[in-house]
N, C-alpha and C positions, 0 to 999 in steps of 0.2 A: 515246637509250635511256631508258626510264622507270626510275626508281630503285626497286629492290625491297628490301624489308627482310625477307629470307627467314627470318632467325632469329625475328623478331617474328611473321611469318605462320605459321611452323611451330608456334610456341607457342600460337597461337590455332586450330590445326587447319586452316589454309588453305594452299593451294598457290600458288607464284609464278605471275604472269601468263604468263610465257614457257612454263611447263609446261602451263598450261591451253590456251594458244593453239596449241601444237604439234599438237593433234589436230583443229584447225579448218581448213577450206579457205581458200584465199586469197579475199578479197572479204568477209571477216568482220571486223568492227570490233575484235574481241578480238586478232586478229593484228596489226592496225595499232597497237593499244595496246602490244603486246609488242615493237614496233620494226620490223615489216615496212613498207616504203614502196613496194611494188609498186603499179601503177595500180589494180588491183582493190581492194586494201585501202585506198588513199587515197580511192577513190570511196565505199566503204562508210562511211568516217569522215565524208566530206563530207555524205553523205545523212543520217547520224545527226545531225550538227550542224545541218543545215538543218531537220530535223524538230523538234529541240529549240528552235530559234529561233522556228518557227511556233507551237509550243505556248506559249512564253513570251509572244509577242505576243497570243495568244488568251486569256491569263490562266491558262494551265494550267502554271504553273511547278512543277517536280517536284524541287526540291533537297532537301537533308537538313535536317531541323528537329528540335528537341527533342521527345521523346515525352511531355513533362510534361502538355501540354493533353489529349492523347489518353488518357493514363492517368487523369487526373482525370475526364474524361468517361465513361470505362469504369466507374469506381467509382460515379459518379452514376447511370449507367444501371443498374448492378447493384442499387443501393438502390431503384430503381423497378421492379425485377423483370425487367429486360432482361439476360439472361445472355449469356455469350460466344458461344454458338452462334447466338442470335438476332441479335446484333450482326454476326457473321460472315455470316449469310444476308442481312442487310439491306445490308451494306457491301461484300460480296465481298472481304473481307480474311480470310486464313487463320486457323484456330483457333490454330495454333502462334504466329503473329505476335501475335495478340491476347493470348494467355497471357503471352508474353514482355514485352509492353508493360505489362500489368496488374501483373505481379509486379516490374517494374522491371529485369528482365534486359536488356531492349532500351531504350536511353536515347535513341537517335536513329532517326528513321524518315523515309521519303520524305514530301514535302508532300502528295502525292495520297492516300497512306494516311491521313494525319492528316485531310484534308478528308472522306474517306469515313467515317471513324469519327465525326467531329464532326457529320456529317449525320444520324446515327441519333438518333431521339427516343424518349422513354419510350413514346409511342403505338405503337411497333413491337414491344412486348413480345409474346411468344407467349401464347396463351390460358391455358396451364397454368403459366406463371411465377408465382412467389409474390411478393406484395407485402405490406407492413405492413397490418394490418387496422384500424388506428385510425380512419380516415375511414369505412370501411364500417360498423364497429360504431356509430360516432357517428350515422350516417344511420339505422340500424335503431332505435337507442334513441330518436331523434327521432320516427320514425314510430310507435313504441309509445307514446310520450308524447302523441301527437296522437290516440290512441284506436284505432289499428289493432291487431288481435290478431296474435299470431304465426302463427296458423292462416291468417288472411286474407293476410298477407304471403307465407307459404309457398305458398299457392294462386296468388297473383299472380305469383310467381316460377316457377310450374310445377313445384314440388317435390312428390314423391309423399307425403312425410311431412307431417304437420300442424305440424311444429316447425322452428324455425330453429336451426342450430348456429352461433353467432356468438361464441364465446369464445376462439377460437384467436388466436395472435399474428400469423399470416399467412394470407392468403386468395389464391386464384388471381386472376389479372387478369380472367378471365371473370366470376367471382363479383362482384368489386369493380365491374366495369362494369355488370352486371345490376342490382345494388342501387342504383347511382348513377342509372341510368335509371328504376328504379321510384320512387326518392325524388323525382326531378324530376317524374314523371308525377302522383304523389299529392299533392305540395305546391304545384304550380302551378295 
């Protein structure tokens, strides 16, 4: 029989495995974990373990790891304008889980979750995400110093007004990308 720490589980708002397994049919691994050793439950456990072994051999280990790397990566992505929802869409990790990792509430996660989060890059930012404007302003000022007028730059960017508004601390990813492309085109 598995050891249950029911007082500890109850304090954390969790139910004992025997209680959870009671509503499951035979042939479910949870019933095996709760102590049932009928042939259906043993088969379910054997299949689960075989699947885990195949995944490990394929390099898809999914044990428990520290959430520190994922948290640091989420904070880095945030500084680059990739928010929680964009990370969730790109990684297929739920918003609640991402929030809990980011705020430090969740300190241990599955290895697969960590790999999915670490696979998200700043290039995956949504167009309307805000990023620091320092590099964008620097590019605009460089073009102005090379003799391009604000009106010409606004026209090149397809803006309806003849002026650029480039004094904000943050700009959208789309604006930063458009100015970066314009800068490359005019300086090369």
